[in-house]
NUTIGU-597661 format. One record per residue (C-alpha): x, y, z. Coordinates in nm, 2 decimals, padded with zeros to 4 digits. Layout:
N
{atom {X Y Z}}
...
***
This chain:
88
{atom {08.62 02.29 -10.05}}
{atom {08.39 02.52 -09.93}}
{atom {08.18 02.46 -09.54}}
{atom {08.33 02.19 -09.48}}
{atom {08.58 02.11 -09.13}}
{atom {08.94 01.98 -09.28}}
{atom {09.10 01.75 -09.12}}
{atom {09.54 01.70 -09.23}}
{atom {09.71 01.40 -09.25}}
{atom {10.06 01.42 -09.42}}
{atom {10.11 01.05 -09.52}}
{atom {10.53 00.86 -09.44}}
{atom {10.60 00.92 -09.84}}
{atom {10.49 01.33 -09.82}}
{atom {10.21 01.36 -09.95}}
{atom {09.87 01.56 -09.81}}
{atom {09.51 01.52 -09.74}}
{atom {09.28 01.70 -09.60}}
{atom {08.90 01.59 -09.51}}
{atom {08.61 01.61 -09.36}}
{atom {08.70 01.29 -09.09}}
{atom {08.25 01.31 -09.14}}
{atom {08.23 01.21 -09.50}}
{atom {08.32 00.87 -09.70}}
{atom {08.60 01.04 -09.98}}
{atom {08.51 00.76 -10.14}}
{atom {08.14 00.81 -10.25}}
{atom {08.15 00.93 -10.63}}
{atom {08.22 01.29 -10.66}}
{atom {08.31 01.32 -10.30}}
{atom {08.69 01.36 -10.32}}
{atom {08.89 01.69 -10.55}}
{atom {09.23 01.70 -10.58}}
{atom {09.36 02.06 -10.52}}
{atom {09.74 02.19 -10.46}}
{atom {09.76 02.27 -10.13}}
{atom {09.79 02.67 -10.18}}
{atom {09.46 02.70 -10.23}}
{atom {09.32 02.45 -09.93}}
{atom {09.55 02.71 -09.75}}
{atom {09.35 03.02 -09.90}}
{atom {09.04 02.89 -09.87}}
{atom {09.15 02.83 -09.48}}
{atom {09.43 03.04 -09.32}}
{atom {09.42 02.78 -09.00}}
{atom {09.58 02.55 -09.23}}
{atom {09.94 02.74 -09.28}}
{atom {10.04 02.63 -08.96}}
{atom {10.08 02.28 -09.04}}
{atom {10.33 02.32 -09.30}}
{atom {10.56 02.17 -09.05}}
{atom {10.35 01.86 -08.95}}
{atom {10.59 01.56 -09.00}}
{atom {10.53 01.26 -09.26}}
{atom {10.28 01.08 -09.14}}
{atom {10.15 01.27 -08.85}}
{atom {09.78 01.43 -08.85}}
{atom {09.67 01.68 -08.74}}
{atom {09.26 01.71 -08.56}}
{atom {09.02 01.93 -08.45}}
{atom {08.66 01.99 -08.32}}
{atom {08.61 02.25 -08.47}}
{atom {08.82 02.58 -08.55}}
{atom {08.79 02.78 -08.27}}
{atom {08.98 02.45 -08.09}}
{atom {09.35 02.39 -08.15}}
{atom {09.49 02.11 -08.34}}
{atom {09.54 01.71 -08.19}}
{atom {09.84 01.61 -08.36}}
{atom {09.89 01.24 -08.36}}
{atom {10.02 00.95 -08.53}}
{atom {09.80 00.88 -08.91}}
{atom {09.72 00.55 -09.02}}
{atom {09.52 00.44 -09.31}}
{atom {09.23 00.18 -09.24}}
{atom {09.30 -00.17 -09.32}}
{atom {09.11 -00.23 -09.70}}
{atom {08.83 -00.45 -09.47}}
{atom {08.79 -00.17 -09.25}}
{atom {08.44 00.06 -09.36}}
{atom {08.47 00.45 -09.32}}
{atom {08.24 00.52 -08.96}}
{atom {08.18 00.86 -08.93}}
{atom {08.24 00.96 -08.54}}
{atom {07.88 01.06 -08.53}}
{atom {07.78 00.71 -08.63}}
{atom {07.96 00.48 -08.44}}
{atom {07.76 00.30 -08.11}}
***
C-alpha cells in the first residue's frame, strides 16, 4: 500500500476497491486484501470518500488535486487493462 496514488471504487454490491490506476491488479502478487481502515490509515485523504455512493468511483491525478466522482463500471472480460500512460 506504499507509494501508490489510489483511485477508489465502491461497487454496486457495496465492496470497496482501491487501486493506483496504473498497474494491472491481475498480475500475480500485485494486489492484496486489506481492511478499509488500514487503507485510510495509510492515506487519510481517502476518509471523505466514506460517503461515496455504491456504483461510483473517485479519481484524481495527485494527492494535491480534488477527487473527481463518476459512475463506475467494470471493464468487459475481453478488454485488457491499459494504463493511462500507455494509451495511444
